[in-house]
C-alpha positions, 0 to 999 in steps of 0.5 A: 526944551532941547531937541535932538538936533541930529534929527532936524534937517540939515545943518552947515556945521559938523556933529559932535558925538558922544560916543560911550566906550568899554569899561575894560573889556575892549569886546564891549565896544559897539559897531556904532561906536568904531565906525563913528570913531573911524568916520569922525575928524577928530576925537577928543580923548580924556587920555589920548594913551588909554583911548590910543590903546582902544583905536590901536585894538580896532584899528582907527586911525583918527587923529585924536587930541587931549580933552579933559577937566585941566584943559578944557576951558581954553580948548573948548571954544577951539573945538567950537569953531571946528565944528562950525567949520563942518568938522565931526568930532567924537568926545570920549571918556577913558570908560563908558559914557562921556559927559558924566563926570568930565568936562564932556557937559561943558562941550555940549552946553556950548554946542547947543548954544550954537545950534550945533547937533549932539548925538549920542552913540551908546554903549557901556555904561558902570552904574547901570551895569552895576545896578542890574547885577546887584539884585536890588530892584532897579526902579525906581533909583537915583543916580549921584554920580561920583562920590567926593575924594576926602572924607569930610566931603563924602560925608557933607554929601551924604548929609545933604542927600538925607532928606531925599533918601527918606521915602515920604510914602510907603510906595516911595523907594529910592534905590540910591547909586554912587560910583567909588 
């Protein structure tokens, strides 16, 4: 079981912040997210051009660097090194919560293995927003993430979920949502 390290004692290490960003409307950014991005030493951005627009809008001057699926394996050891030196890093995706469909998950796992605190700064969530606006009963539901891009892979994905989606009991209703 993973204990939220941000609430447990002092650590000589920096913290890894997972900061939610707006999904289309910059005014959805939280005060805490803005403050966190201003105070950290570095921002690991999925796309520095997109994040640059966000930082400019909120007058945030923190240095950012590119951190995405194509460079994650080579960057994670450097990030862990910076965190162990006491630097704080915020990871952001282009929109919404990091680590859902980007290399943030691998960074989080590496940080946890090194006893580095991982702190979430919640905010916008496309999937939950879509669910609550759909009119469907939101509970229970299953989230599978992003649908594969190729039609053959999509078909295989849905075939693999057939048994899970069939209710076993009359009271067992599943709402399945995917981000297309």
